[in-house]
C-alpha angles and dihedrals in degrees: 000000000000101000138003122201100208126212095353127170100234120212096180101195096248094101090243127123118299123240140187119254149142111252117202123200130201134169093355096307140092102264102178139005113199112189116211089227090063094062120196130093117353118221120258131207145173087267128031120192115199105218105176111159094017129109123223120212136161114274114277118256117217103210094189115039134157097201095116092128100016091070089057096041105040117046092187096052089177092166088078105018093057090054092058094255110154099168133034129190111222135184093067133170094020095287127099143115105277139096095029145135123216094274095047093045091056091048096048091045089056094044099053101032087118091059101043113003111229096123118177106283094033105124098184089104130039097218088208096160131083105172131060090246093052091049091052089048088052090053090050090052092046112154114004090331093301098110134240135295097262136006117273136202123191138219120206104245111232095200091055090047090052090047089053095046102042111358125232100323120136096224144099115283118247119239090259092048092049090049089051092051092049090050092051092050092048091049092050092051092046088052092054112279114143097216148317129291131198135193102203095180091050127079134275095011092058090064091071117106123226089253091056092047091048090055091053091046090055087060090050091050091055089060096044090246128135137240116236112190130184085206132218100275141012091178128037106018094013095140091049089050091054090047089052092055093046092050094044095052094043089054090049094044090235131142113248129215114183112217119227090344100208135149105217141174128043093286090066102045108136094004100113091104089062091055093046091049090053091051094045091052092051093045092050088052091056104267118150104227136156132163141195134215140177119230098242136083104226121076128216133214141123124301092233089059088070092067123099112267094244088061090059098047111123098030137270098319091050090051091053092049091054092048091052092053109086097210094048092044089054090053089051091050093051093051093047098045102033112021102028117246121241086234087062092047095260094296122120106252120255106207093201089065094054112088120182108234101174145000133201094217110066089207089070095053092112091080095054113112094022130101116241088243090058095044090050092049091051089053094044094239141107117278093243090057089054093045093048093050092048093050091052098041094046092043091235092303099120121115126206144198112223112205100205107113134112124226096213091054090050093052096045095049094048090057093059120118094240097043122128133175124262124167099199079204117181107198097192126096136046094269109030125175108281089233088080090067102022116035101108100040087043089060092048099040105034106024098035108030102026105030103023093220089141132016115245093247092048094047093050089052090054091052098044128015096029091054093044090053091053089051089047092234107161098195106036137073100047137072096239134137109268094023122120114274096240097140144159127209113198140162109243090202097056109021109126143148111259093193119097135171088262095044104023098164095059113124122235127258131226098041105104100162136035124173131193118187088355092300124116111247091165115032124177089347096306131108112247124206092252115128102191099151123112138171111280107215129203114276108246109273137171100299 
């Protein structure tokens, strides 16, 4: 044996009762579990870690991560490692960096700079891949061939696929273009992606019809993958948007995972039971559905995402040209403030809910941490004037917090039987959303210990085995003999998110040890130099 975790309180990820045991590890796997109740000889090893008072669980799986470039740029990656995250799912919201050609790569880098950095001209990464397989190989290589901080799975991004096949046009795909998109999705799945994502409030993915999406989902179904949509609205029409995704995937015969499944804005206060009733009806009828949420009320995205979709047609340079034109900018303002832009989920924007969390241009840092309403007041101008100037000067790279959620909705949804955890953590910006550094200890500390919304055993199951089952990973997500030794040791009495809205990059407390592949990546509360993460590829399916 390599390591024995002695006298540990095992919360095995199944949702069942916990128990005390010695857990022995060898060759990156759980070799033996010796329950105290069994008596007899206790296992020995080259290294024994006394773990009295600590709980052992499977490593946490972040079902909605925006670490697509961070994993290649930051070997420490403490934002996730310190939370006990051992696997992240990348390629979210229909926008990421594979598959691409040279043109598409430049465009997507510009579009999601606010999420990931990596703007055109940034030379901190080589971007030497173009296919999904090559990107996964790059993750495997990591830093000097040693690997990356945590394991990573990947979703084929539908918006990027559409960008590659037909550009930024708001129109129906031709038969040849649809065939090309289906081929790209199939190739990505064959190369190891676990499914398909969409961002249906982001251009150009939002231009796809339900019929087009259903065709792509049929490809995903053939490979036993899943479809993960950021659907068309989380505000006005949110329930209809959920219904659309359920119906679409049932028609296509495809598993569905609802990304950051929230019910936001004033129009949805108290409406979580309607969403859960919809899901229960579909599940009882045989649908394969899961969802993820983060345990906070505000959302986080880019400021440019708030614009109406027609203003974003043609890509980033076209957006900037429209913003610089006074007449067009006035049309944009009217839609956002009076009608409710589709980018803002059909709800007229409330500038006092929009807080700037990060900028690409350091010279604009003075606006970070302020709402657009406050910044405008300080300048003696209307909020749209301030927002328009920031979009232009920061070349669309600004990120925002959007304070539009409801605590009761958050609590009700996280209790659901198909719920999993997803941080949706954007790591860019001076003042990111604290969910990037705090999601998993926030669940354990606030919603388990302090509020009792979930039991500890139930919550761990949400964050581990349930996610692993969605990803169809046969040897992760449970503390079982033969399973991979991706494990977290935490103190149930002290675990807590350190990150706050005022200090969002503060690391959590109460998580002294994290192991990936049986190797300590966090030891005694400190990051080691171990890079045990690798790309986790789709388990061979039907094809």
